[in-house]
N, CA, C and O of each residue as an XYZ file, in Angstrom:
784
protein
N     -30.955    -18.940     -8.596
C     -29.503    -18.971     -8.417
C     -28.822    -18.633     -9.736
O     -29.107    -19.252    -10.761
N     -27.926    -17.659     -9.714
C     -27.273    -17.249    -10.953
C     -26.107    -18.164    -11.280
O     -25.405    -18.657    -10.397
N     -25.925    -18.374    -12.562
C     -24.853    -19.237    -13.032
C     -23.571    -18.430    -13.148
O     -23.582    -17.328    -13.697
N     -22.460    -18.966    -12.636
C     -21.189    -18.246    -12.668
C     -20.543    -18.405    -14.037
O     -20.424    -19.516    -14.554
N     -20.124    -17.269    -14.624
C     -19.458    -17.290    -15.924
C     -18.034    -17.808    -15.778
O     -17.406    -17.678    -14.727
N     -17.543    -18.402    -16.870
C     -16.146    -18.827    -16.876
C     -15.256    -17.595    -16.873
O     -15.561    -16.621    -17.561
N     -14.170    -17.614    -16.121
C     -13.272    -16.456    -16.124
C     -12.621    -16.282    -17.494
O     -12.395    -17.252    -18.218
N     -12.328    -15.045    -17.832
C     -11.679    -14.738    -19.106
C     -10.238    -15.219    -19.056
O      -9.528    -14.929    -18.093
N      -9.787    -15.952    -20.081
C      -8.392    -16.422    -20.089
C      -7.409    -15.250    -20.101
O      -7.702    -14.186    -20.646
N      -6.248    -15.461    -19.496
C      -5.235    -14.424    -19.390
C      -4.818    -13.893    -20.764
O      -4.655    -12.684    -20.933
N      -4.644    -14.774    -21.738
C      -4.208    -14.313    -23.063
C      -5.233    -13.364    -23.687
O      -4.851    -12.433    -24.396
N      -6.529    -13.582    -23.433
C      -7.546    -12.668    -23.957
C      -7.486    -11.318    -23.237
O      -7.633    -10.270    -23.865
N      -7.269    -11.348    -21.912
C      -7.134    -10.104    -21.159
C      -5.949     -9.289    -21.683
O      -6.055     -8.081    -21.897
N      -4.815     -9.976    -21.885
C      -3.612     -9.297    -22.382
C      -3.846     -8.684    -23.761
O      -3.444     -7.550    -24.018
N      -4.501     -9.442    -24.648
C      -4.756     -8.936    -25.997
C      -5.651     -7.695    -25.950
O      -5.420     -6.729    -26.678
N      -6.667     -7.727    -25.097
C      -7.574     -6.575    -24.968
C      -6.842     -5.351    -24.431
O      -6.996     -4.248    -24.955
N      -6.050     -5.549    -23.390
C      -5.316     -4.435    -22.785
C      -4.329     -3.847    -23.784
O      -4.211     -2.626    -23.885
N      -3.619     -4.693    -24.524
C      -2.667     -4.201    -25.521
C      -3.357     -3.379    -26.601
O      -2.848     -2.338    -27.017
N      -4.522     -3.849    -27.056
C      -5.269     -3.083    -28.066
C      -5.614     -1.694    -27.543
O      -5.489     -0.700    -28.259
N      -6.050     -1.636    -26.289
C      -6.429     -0.352    -25.703
C      -5.217      0.552    -25.509
O      -5.280      1.744    -25.808
N      -4.117     -0.006    -25.010
C      -2.911      0.789    -24.784
C      -2.321      1.324    -26.089
O      -1.776      2.427    -26.127
N      -2.436      0.533    -27.154
C      -1.886      0.939    -28.448
C      -2.824      1.880    -29.201
O      -2.470      2.416    -30.251
N      -4.030      2.077    -28.652
C      -4.992      2.953    -29.313
C      -5.601      2.328    -30.552
O      -6.131      3.041    -31.405
N      -5.536      0.998    -30.669
C      -6.059      0.311    -31.850
C      -7.583      0.282    -31.879
O      -8.177      0.056    -32.933
N      -8.219      0.507    -30.735
C      -9.675      0.498    -30.642
C     -10.099      1.318    -29.430
O      -9.270      1.722    -28.614
N     -11.375      1.551    -29.329
C     -11.897      2.249    -28.156
C     -12.433      1.231    -27.163
O     -12.700      0.079    -27.508
N     -12.582      1.672    -25.943
C     -13.099      0.801    -24.894
C     -14.496      0.291    -25.251
O     -14.791     -0.894    -25.097
N     -15.341      1.187    -25.723
C     -16.718      0.806    -26.062
C     -16.749     -0.199    -27.218
O     -17.472     -1.193    -27.155
N     -15.965      0.056    -28.274
C     -15.939     -0.860    -29.425
C     -15.409     -2.229    -29.022
O     -15.943     -3.256    -29.440
N     -14.368     -2.240    -28.214
C     -13.791     -3.519    -27.779
C     -14.770     -4.282    -26.895
O     -14.906     -5.499    -27.021
N     -15.451     -3.572    -26.001
C     -16.433     -4.221    -25.131
C     -17.535     -4.867    -25.953
O     -17.956     -5.989    -25.671
N     -17.999     -4.152    -26.971
C     -19.055     -4.693    -27.814
C     -18.560     -5.897    -28.611
O     -19.237     -6.922    -28.684
N     -17.380     -5.765    -29.205
C     -16.827     -6.851    -30.022
C     -16.579     -8.124    -29.219
O     -16.859     -9.227    -29.688
N     -16.041     -7.962    -27.980
C     -15.685     -9.121    -27.154
C     -16.814     -9.560    -26.218
O     -16.666    -10.527    -25.471
N     -17.943     -8.844    -26.262
C     -19.094     -9.133    -25.387
C     -18.671     -9.080    -23.914
O     -18.969     -9.980    -23.130
N     -17.972     -8.001    -23.567
C     -17.505     -7.785    -22.201
C     -18.061     -6.459    -21.691
O     -18.381     -5.566    -22.475
N     -18.171     -6.345    -20.393
C     -18.623     -5.092    -19.785
C     -17.506     -4.056    -19.883
O     -16.352     -4.372    -19.597
N     -17.828     -2.823    -20.281
C     -16.795     -1.779    -20.331
C     -16.076     -1.603    -18.987
O     -14.874     -1.341    -18.952
N     -16.818     -1.749    -17.883
C     -16.200     -1.615    -16.560
C     -15.137     -2.684    -16.339
O     -14.111     -2.418    -15.714
N     -15.377     -3.899    -16.852
C     -14.399     -4.985    -16.724
C     -13.124     -4.646    -17.491
O     -12.016     -4.829    -16.988
N     -13.296     -4.149    -18.712
C     -12.134     -3.755    -19.509
C     -11.366     -2.622    -18.837
O     -10.135     -2.625    -18.825
N     -12.092     -1.652    -18.279
C     -11.447     -0.539    -17.585
C     -10.638     -1.038    -16.396
O      -9.545     -0.537    -16.130
N     -11.171     -2.023    -15.681
C     -10.455     -2.594    -14.532
C      -9.174     -3.287    -14.984
O      -8.130     -3.129    -14.352
N      -9.246     -4.058    -16.078
C      -8.045     -4.721    -16.597
C      -7.003     -3.694    -17.001
O      -5.813     -3.863    -16.735
N      -7.460     -2.622    -17.650
C      -6.543     -1.575    -18.105
C      -5.854     -0.904    -16.924
O      -4.644     -0.677    -16.962
N      -6.606     -0.585    -15.877
C      -6.033      0.060    -14.697
C      -5.042     -0.879    -14.001
O      -3.974     -0.449    -13.564
N      -5.399     -2.145    -13.902
C      -4.509     -3.134    -13.282
C      -3.207     -3.240    -14.069
O      -2.127     -3.317    -13.484
N      -3.314     -3.245    -15.400
C      -2.113     -3.326    -16.242
C      -1.237     -2.089    -16.078
O      -0.014     -2.203    -16.000
N      -1.847     -0.918    -16.026
C      -1.074      0.323    -15.847
C      -0.329      0.312    -14.512
O       0.845      0.676    -14.446
N      -1.019     -0.108    -13.451
C      -0.375     -0.159    -12.133
C       0.776     -1.154    -12.144
O       1.842     -0.886    -11.588
N       0.558     -2.302    -12.778
C       1.612     -3.316    -12.848
C       2.832     -2.820    -13.618
O       3.968     -3.085    -13.225
N       2.597     -2.103    -14.710
C       3.716     -1.567    -15.495
C       4.478     -0.516    -14.708
O       5.708     -0.481    -14.752
N       3.760      0.345    -13.985
C       4.429      1.358    -13.171
C       5.323      0.698    -12.127
O       6.463      1.113    -11.918
N       4.796     -0.328    -11.480
C       5.573     -1.011    -10.444
C       6.783     -1.726    -11.032
O       7.852     -1.739    -10.423
N       6.623     -2.319    -12.206
C       7.747     -3.008    -12.846
C       8.839     -2.008    -13.216
O      10.022     -2.276    -13.003
N       8.453     -0.860    -13.767
C       9.438      0.151    -14.144
C      10.119      0.755    -12.929
O      11.306      1.082    -12.971
N       9.359      0.905    -11.837
C       9.938      1.452    -10.608
C      11.017      0.528    -10.056
O      11.954      0.978     -9.396
N      10.881     -0.760    -10.329
C      11.820     -1.731     -9.794
C      13.111     -1.857    -10.576
O      13.999     -2.613    -10.183
N      13.231     -1.121    -11.690
C      14.467     -1.193    -12.469
C      15.625     -0.604    -11.674
O      15.424      0.315    -10.879
N      16.836     -1.120    -11.879
C      17.986     -0.677    -11.077
C      18.191      0.826    -11.029
O      18.533      1.356     -9.972
N      17.992      1.537    -12.143
C      18.254      2.970    -12.118
C      17.276      3.717    -11.227
O      17.566      4.837    -10.807
N      16.100      3.114    -10.923
C      15.129      3.769    -10.054
C      15.605      3.808     -8.610
O      15.116      4.618     -7.823
N      16.550      2.947     -8.251
C      17.015      2.868     -6.869
C      18.085      3.896     -6.536
O      18.516      3.974     -5.386
N      18.522      4.682     -7.502
C      19.629      5.593     -7.263
C      19.215      6.995     -6.866
O      19.901      7.959     -7.204
N      18.103      7.128     -6.153
C      17.605      8.439     -5.760
C      18.483      9.098     -4.717
O      19.565      8.605     -4.397
N      18.005     10.232     -4.183
C      18.798     10.975     -3.204
C      18.993     10.174     -1.920
O      18.134      9.378     -1.539
N      20.116     10.389     -1.262
C      20.365      9.719      0.015
C      20.210     10.727      1.142
O      20.549     11.902      1.006
N      19.691     10.238      2.250
C      19.426     11.086      3.410
C      20.281     10.692      4.617
O      20.416     11.459      5.570
N      20.855      9.486      4.563
C      21.644      9.024      5.695
C      20.786      8.507      6.848
O      21.256      8.419      7.982
N      19.535      8.167      6.561
C      18.666      7.597      7.593
C      17.757      6.550      6.936
O      18.003      6.140      5.801
N      16.721      6.123      7.640
C      15.870      5.045      7.135
C      15.120      5.405      5.853
O      14.632      4.509      5.165
N      15.016      6.669      5.521
C      14.366      7.050      4.262
C      15.072      6.435      3.058
O      14.449      6.206      2.021
N      16.369      6.168      3.192
C      17.129      5.581      2.091
C      16.694      4.149      1.775
O      17.012      3.626      0.707
N      15.974      3.521      2.689
C      15.541      2.136      2.496
C      14.118      2.036      1.974
O      13.670      0.941      1.636
N      13.396      3.147      1.899
C      11.991      3.132      1.472
C      11.942      3.144     -0.059
O      12.338      4.132     -0.677
N      11.463      2.061     -0.677
C      11.459      2.024     -2.144
C      10.399      2.919     -2.781
O      10.602      3.429     -3.882
N       9.271      3.113     -2.098
C       8.180      3.940     -2.634
C       7.718      4.908     -1.557
O       6.779      4.610     -0.819
N       8.359      6.051     -1.459
C       7.952      7.019     -0.430
C       6.504      7.474     -0.632
O       6.045      7.656     -1.760
N       5.806      7.651      0.473
C       4.407      8.082      0.418
C       4.283      9.443     -0.254
O       3.335      9.673     -1.005
N       5.217     10.344      0.001
C       5.167     11.693     -0.578
C       5.279     11.662     -2.091
O       4.813     12.584     -2.761
N       5.885     10.623     -2.642
C       6.030     10.511     -4.091
C       4.747     10.130     -4.797
O       4.691     10.150     -6.027
N       3.720      9.786     -4.052
C       2.400      9.441     -4.557
C       2.396      8.232     -5.469
O       1.454      8.056     -6.241
N       3.429      7.383     -5.405
C       3.386      6.157     -6.197
C       3.176      4.929     -5.311
O       3.194      3.798     -5.798
N       2.978      5.153     -4.011
C       2.691      4.058     -3.096
C       1.230      3.632     -3.274
O       0.334      4.471     -3.365
N       1.013      2.346     -3.321
C      -0.334      1.801     -3.442
C      -0.934      1.749     -2.046
O      -0.356      1.150     -1.139
N      -2.087      2.374     -1.872
C      -2.740      2.446     -0.566
C      -4.224      2.127     -0.716
O      -4.754      2.055     -1.824
N      -4.879      1.939      0.429
C      -6.332      1.817      0.481
C      -6.829      2.692      1.617
O      -6.062      3.104      2.487
N      -8.116      2.968      1.593
C      -8.719      3.709      2.698
C      -9.557      2.736      3.520
O      -9.900      1.659      3.033
N      -9.892      3.096      4.760
C     -10.684      2.182      5.600
C     -12.043      1.850      4.995
O     -12.610      0.797      5.284
N     -12.570      2.747      4.153
C     -13.896      2.544      3.573
C     -13.869      1.683      2.311
O     -14.914      1.190      1.888
N     -12.698      1.492      1.700
C     -12.614      0.684      0.484
C     -13.021     -0.758      0.773
O     -12.842     -1.252      1.886
N     -13.568     -1.425     -0.236
C     -13.944     -2.830     -0.096
C     -12.693     -3.704     -0.095
O     -11.690     -3.379     -0.731
N     -12.773     -4.810      0.624
C     -11.644     -5.750      0.659
C     -11.327     -6.284     -0.734
O     -10.171     -6.582     -1.034
N     -12.339     -6.408     -1.583
C     -12.081     -6.891     -2.943
C     -11.164     -5.921     -3.693
O     -10.284     -6.355     -4.436
N     -11.362     -4.620     -3.506
C     -10.498     -3.624     -4.139
C      -9.082     -3.714     -3.585
O      -8.111     -3.647     -4.338
N      -8.964     -3.866     -2.269
C      -7.646     -3.997     -1.645
C      -6.918     -5.216     -2.205
O      -5.726     -5.144     -2.503
N      -7.618     -6.319     -2.348
C      -7.009     -7.548     -2.870
C      -6.564     -7.342     -4.321
O      -5.482     -7.786     -4.707
N      -7.392     -6.674     -5.123
C      -7.013     -6.397     -6.513
C      -5.755     -5.541     -6.568
O      -4.880     -5.783     -7.400
N      -5.655     -4.551     -5.699
C      -4.469     -3.696     -5.695
C      -3.225     -4.479     -5.278
O      -2.145     -4.270     -5.832
N      -3.371     -5.378     -4.307
C      -2.234     -6.209     -3.903
C      -1.754     -7.046     -5.083
O      -0.556     -7.115     -5.358
N      -2.692     -7.680     -5.776
C      -2.324     -8.531     -6.907
C      -1.695     -7.719     -8.032
O      -0.667     -8.114     -8.583
N      -2.297     -6.602     -8.370
C      -1.803     -5.783     -9.478
C      -0.424     -5.213     -9.184
O       0.380     -5.023    -10.096
N      -0.150     -4.941     -7.916
C       1.109     -4.296     -7.537
C       2.156     -5.289     -7.061
O       3.293     -4.912     -6.773
N       1.775     -6.553     -6.978
C       2.676     -7.605     -6.497
C       3.241     -7.268     -5.118
O       4.444     -7.375     -4.876
N       2.332     -6.854     -4.213
C       2.698     -6.600     -2.826
C       1.807     -7.454     -1.931
O       0.709     -7.844     -2.327
N       2.281     -7.738     -0.736
C       1.498     -8.577      0.175
C       0.848     -7.774      1.286
O       0.109     -8.333      2.097
N       1.108     -6.472      1.341
C       0.467     -5.629      2.349
C       0.286     -4.214      1.819
O       1.019     -3.756      0.942
N      -0.715     -3.536      2.377
C      -1.005     -2.166      1.967
C      -1.214     -1.305      3.198
O      -1.830     -1.749      4.168
N      -0.704     -0.066      3.172
C      -1.046      0.855      4.247
C      -2.486      1.331      4.061
O      -2.950      1.556      2.944
N      -3.172      1.475      5.185
C      -4.543      1.977      5.167
C      -4.459      3.444      5.573
O      -4.063      3.772      6.691
N      -4.841      4.320      4.644
C      -4.648      5.745      4.845
C      -5.974      6.483      4.967
O      -6.917      6.239      4.214
N      -6.018      7.389      5.932
C      -7.125      8.340      6.064
C      -6.524      9.693      5.707
O      -5.979     10.382      6.570
N      -6.620     10.070      4.453
C      -5.922     11.258      3.975
C      -4.425     11.002      3.969
O      -3.950     10.100      3.279
N      -3.674     11.793      4.738
C      -2.223     11.595      4.826
C      -1.817     10.869      6.102
O      -0.627     10.719      6.379
N      -2.790     10.421      6.875
C      -2.519      9.752      8.154
C      -2.683      8.243      8.008
O      -3.713      7.772      7.525
N      -1.666      7.482      8.426
C      -1.766      6.029      8.385
C      -2.592      5.566      9.591
O      -2.305      5.926     10.733
N      -3.620      4.761      9.313
C      -4.510      4.302     10.388
C      -4.499      2.791     10.540
O      -5.096      2.259     11.476
N      -3.826      2.090      9.629
C      -3.786      0.641      9.734
C      -2.942      0.021      8.646
O      -2.424      0.704      7.763
N      -2.815     -1.295      8.731
C      -2.140     -2.098      7.715
C      -3.059     -3.262      7.381
O      -3.773     -3.777      8.242
N      -3.028     -3.664      6.124
C      -3.808     -4.802      5.665
C      -2.880     -5.696      4.875
O      -2.249     -5.246      3.918
N      -2.787     -6.971      5.265
C      -1.966     -7.891      4.483
C      -2.811     -9.073      4.025
O      -3.986     -9.194      4.372
N      -2.180     -9.940      3.236
C      -2.884    -11.082      2.661
C      -3.537    -11.938      3.731
O      -4.661    -12.404      3.546
N      -2.851    -12.154      4.849
C      -3.400    -12.974      5.921
C      -4.656    -12.346      6.517
O      -5.624    -13.044      6.818
N      -4.635    -11.016      6.686
C      -5.809    -10.325      7.218
C      -7.017    -10.550      6.319
O      -8.116    -10.831      6.799
N      -6.806    -10.424      5.010
C      -7.904    -10.620      4.060
C      -8.382    -12.064      4.111
O      -9.584    -12.319      4.194
N      -7.449    -13.008      4.060
C      -7.809    -14.418      4.058
C      -8.606    -14.804      5.304
O      -9.644    -15.457      5.203
N      -8.122    -14.402      6.466
C      -8.818    -14.756      7.706
C     -10.205    -14.121      7.783
O     -11.112    -14.677      8.402
N     -10.363    -12.970      7.161
C     -11.660    -12.298      7.214
C     -12.682    -12.925      6.260
O     -13.861    -13.023      6.599
N     -12.245    -13.346      5.078
C     -13.198    -13.831      4.072
C     -13.350    -15.349      4.054
O     -14.301    -15.864      3.466
N     -12.431    -16.072      4.688
C     -12.500    -17.536      4.621
C     -13.813    -18.025      5.227
O     -14.173    -17.658      6.346
N     -14.509    -18.847      4.477
C     -15.777    -19.399      4.945
C     -16.979    -18.550      4.550
O     -18.118    -19.003      4.666
N     -16.743    -17.325      4.086
C     -17.835    -16.453      3.656
C     -17.277    -15.442      2.659
O     -16.941    -14.310      3.007
N     -17.189    -15.891      1.405
C     -16.573    -15.062      0.363
C     -17.312    -13.745      0.143
O     -16.737    -12.804     -0.402
N     -18.574    -13.663      0.558
C     -19.329    -12.415      0.427
C     -18.690    -11.296      1.248
O     -18.964    -10.118      1.017
N     -17.837    -11.667      2.208
C     -17.186    -10.669      3.055
C     -16.107     -9.878      2.310
O     -15.537     -8.941      2.870
N     -15.818    -10.243      1.049
C     -14.950     -9.418      0.222
C     -15.557     -8.028      0.030
O     -14.846     -7.072     -0.283
N     -16.879     -7.920      0.221
C     -17.552     -6.625      0.085
C     -17.417     -5.782      1.351
O     -17.748     -4.597      1.332
N     -16.941     -6.365      2.448
C     -16.768     -5.624      3.698
C     -15.704     -4.547      3.532
O     -14.835     -4.664      2.667
N     -15.764     -3.499      4.352
C     -14.729     -2.458      4.266
C     -13.393     -2.944      4.811
O     -13.337     -3.853      5.640
N     -12.337     -2.335      4.341
C     -10.984     -2.654      4.798
C     -10.879     -2.554      6.320
O     -10.168     -3.336      6.952
N     -11.591     -1.586      6.903
C     -11.527     -1.378      8.357
C     -11.948     -2.608      9.149
O     -11.566     -2.751     10.310
N     -12.730     -3.500      8.543
C     -13.188     -4.700      9.234
C     -12.084     -5.740      9.380
O     -12.177     -6.619     10.237
N     -11.036     -5.655      8.554
C      -9.984     -6.671      8.579
C      -8.594     -6.116      8.883
O      -7.681     -6.884      9.186
N      -8.419     -4.809      8.809
C      -7.080     -4.225      8.967
C      -6.577     -4.357     10.412
O      -7.349     -4.567     11.348
N      -5.276     -4.227     10.549
C      -4.632     -4.188     11.861
C      -4.354     -2.726     12.186
O      -3.726     -2.016     11.401
N      -4.824     -2.282     13.345
C      -4.647     -0.870     13.720
C      -3.446     -0.663     14.636
O      -3.023      0.474     14.845
N      -2.894     -1.736     15.183
C      -1.701     -1.627     16.034
C      -0.479     -1.692     15.131
O      -0.183     -2.738     14.553
N       0.226     -0.581     15.011
C       1.258     -0.442     13.993
C       2.664     -0.403     14.587
O       2.883      0.130     15.675
N       3.608     -0.980     13.847
C       5.021     -0.957     14.226
C       5.687      0.257     13.587
O       6.257      0.166     12.500
N       5.606      1.400     14.281
C       6.181      2.642     13.760
C       7.626      2.780     14.205
O       7.976      2.477     15.345
N       8.464      3.247     13.273
C       9.883      3.446     13.538
C      10.240      4.857     13.086
O       9.892      5.263     11.977
N      10.931      5.603     13.938
C      11.357      6.947     13.574
C      12.408      6.857     12.477
O      13.252      5.961     12.493
N      12.358      7.786     11.522
C      13.285      7.745     10.380
C      14.742      7.857     10.808
O      15.631      7.430     10.072
N      15.007      8.427     11.988
C      16.380      8.590     12.462
C      16.879      7.394     13.289
O      18.020      7.384     13.750
N      16.019      6.399     13.468
C      16.427      5.208     14.226
C      17.503      4.452     13.436
O      17.542      4.535     12.208
N      18.366      3.724     14.130
C      19.378      2.935     13.410
C      18.721      1.774     12.666
O      17.614      1.353     12.999
N      19.410      1.274     11.671
C      18.888      0.153     10.883
C      18.557     -1.036     11.793
O      17.617     -1.784     11.522
N      19.323     -1.207     12.863
C      19.099     -2.336     13.773
C      17.692     -2.301     14.387
O      17.183     -3.336     14.818
N      17.062     -1.123     14.430
C      15.710     -1.005     14.992
C      14.680     -1.734     14.133
O      13.575     -2.014     14.597
N      15.034     -2.043     12.882
C      14.114     -2.763     12.008
C      14.041     -4.246     12.344
O      13.015     -4.886     12.114
N      15.118     -4.794     12.886
C      15.192     -6.237     13.086
C      14.110     -6.790     14.014
O      13.517     -7.815     13.680
N      13.821     -6.168     15.161
C      12.732     -6.694     16.000
C      11.372     -6.630     15.310
O      10.526     -7.499     15.521
N      11.162     -5.613     14.496
C       9.899     -5.499     13.746
C       9.781     -6.672     12.783
O       8.736     -7.318     12.709
N      10.854     -6.945     12.045
C      10.841     -8.052     11.091
C      10.732     -9.392     11.812
O      10.095    -10.318     11.310
N      11.347     -9.497     12.983
C      11.280    -10.736     13.766
C       9.839    -11.061     14.167
O       9.483    -12.231     14.310
N       9.017    -10.034     14.346
C       7.594    -10.232     14.675
C       6.769    -10.531     13.427
O       5.561    -10.751     13.513
N       7.429    -10.539     12.261
C       6.722    -10.801     11.019
C       5.977     -9.602     10.481
O       5.055     -9.755      9.680
N       6.364     -8.398     10.909
C       5.683     -7.184     10.492
C       6.516     -6.396      9.495
O       7.659     -6.745      9.201
N       5.928     -5.339      8.987
C       6.602     -4.400      8.105
C       6.858     -3.136      8.926
O       6.040     -2.762      9.767
N       7.986     -2.485      8.684
C       8.320     -1.267      9.435
C       7.639     -0.062      8.796
O       7.738      0.158      7.589
N       6.951      0.707      9.622
C       6.265      1.925      9.188
C       7.136      3.097      9.614
O       7.257      3.393     10.803
N       7.739      3.760      8.637
C       8.711      4.815      8.918
C       7.982      6.154      9.056
O       7.185      6.551      8.206
N       8.289      6.826     10.163
C       7.612      8.078     10.493
C       8.634      9.187     10.722
O       9.773      8.940     11.119
N       8.193     10.410     10.461
C       8.914     11.618     10.864
C       7.945     12.351     11.782
O       7.130     13.152     11.325
N       8.040     12.070     13.079
C       7.045     12.567     14.022
C       5.720     11.894     13.739
O       5.612     10.672     13.850
N       4.702     12.670     13.371
C       3.384     12.112     13.031
C       3.211     11.915     11.533
O       2.169     11.435     11.088
N       4.221     12.282     10.752
C       4.120     12.186      9.292
C       4.579     10.809      8.804
O       5.693     10.376      9.097
N       3.712     10.136      8.065
C       4.019      8.834      7.481
C       4.903      9.028      6.259
O       4.563      9.787      5.351
N       6.053      8.330      6.240
C       6.996      8.457      5.129
C       6.952      7.270      4.174
O       7.106      7.441      2.965
N       6.742      6.066      4.710
C       6.725      4.885      3.850
C       6.940      3.616      4.638
O       7.007      3.623      5.867
N       7.049      2.514      3.895
C       7.202      1.184      4.489
C       8.559      0.598      4.133
O       9.112      0.863      3.066
N       9.083     -0.207      5.056
C      10.296     -0.978      4.782
C       9.999     -2.431      5.114
O       9.536     -2.748      6.209
N      10.271     -3.312      4.155
C      10.092     -4.750      4.353
C      11.468     -5.415      4.481
O      12.502     -4.771      4.301
N      11.461     -6.684      4.787
C      12.720     -7.448      4.846
C      13.451     -7.369      3.510
O      14.668     -7.190      3.465
N      12.690     -7.505      2.419
C      13.294     -7.476      1.086
C      13.938     -6.119      0.817
O      15.009     -6.043      0.214
N      13.279     -5.043      1.266
C      13.865     -3.703      1.084
C      15.202     -3.592      1.804
O      16.157     -3.028      1.269
N      15.269     -4.131      3.021
C      16.530     -4.089      3.771
C      17.605     -4.911      3.063
O      18.752     -4.478      2.959
N      17.234     -6.093      2.580
C      18.203     -6.927      1.862
C      18.692     -6.226      0.592
O      19.884     -6.258      0.287
N      17.771     -5.591     -0.150
C      18.172     -4.851     -1.353
C      19.142     -3.716     -1.003
O      20.127     -3.495     -1.707
N      18.857     -3.004      0.083
C      19.709     -1.918      0.521
C      21.113     -2.439      0.874
O      22.117     -1.856      0.463
N      21.173     -3.523      1.627
C      22.462     -4.096      2.021
C      23.237     -4.591      0.793
O      24.459     -4.451      0.733
N      22.530     -5.168     -0.181
C      23.183     -5.647     -1.395
C      23.760     -4.469     -2.189
O      24.871     -4.556     -2.712
N      23.008     -3.374     -2.279
C      23.513     -2.195     -2.998
C      24.739     -1.615     -2.305
O      25.673     -1.164     -2.969
N      24.742     -1.623     -0.972
C      25.890     -1.096     -0.232
C      27.134     -1.946     -0.416
O      28.253     -1.445     -0.302
N      26.947     -3.232     -0.699
C      28.071     -4.150     -0.855
C      28.779     -3.981     -2.180
O      29.885     -4.494     -2.354
N      28.177     -3.280     -3.112
C      28.783     -3.112     -4.460
C      29.943     -2.150     -4.432
O      30.560     -1.896     -5.466
């Protein structure tokens, strides 16, 4: 039976990531100095980059993009912009969970190329792995929901309310083309901006 190592404290992770981002050292040198696996450091670095991108995207000036006069105006991260965090059905649940944490989101679209094939949220992951943590290695397809609440981009805003009432996220489509997701918070942010 292998002994589980103590997790690395957050302050040490932050210090390592900052050194790498500032170019103060190389990944290999830092791994050797801190007695850490280079792959672990690379994962921390990628998680930090994703988190910074998401934080910058959330700044007020990022919300002033083009208006279309339809539900596209409520999508904070359009799929076409390639900044939406996604997973594929073949990805491991552990990777999906890491992406959720790094991006501070509670659900991810499951994409097969440019086609949305499912949704995965925190509850799906929890229900799948509870009682058998080894199931984090299972593919996303084993836990995702394939029945999706799709809404046409030209639908009125009121069409979102029944979706939210079911506790789901709205999947905005233009015919068969996936455009993005709208959550309750996105709708509230949109309404708040309109009130200004």
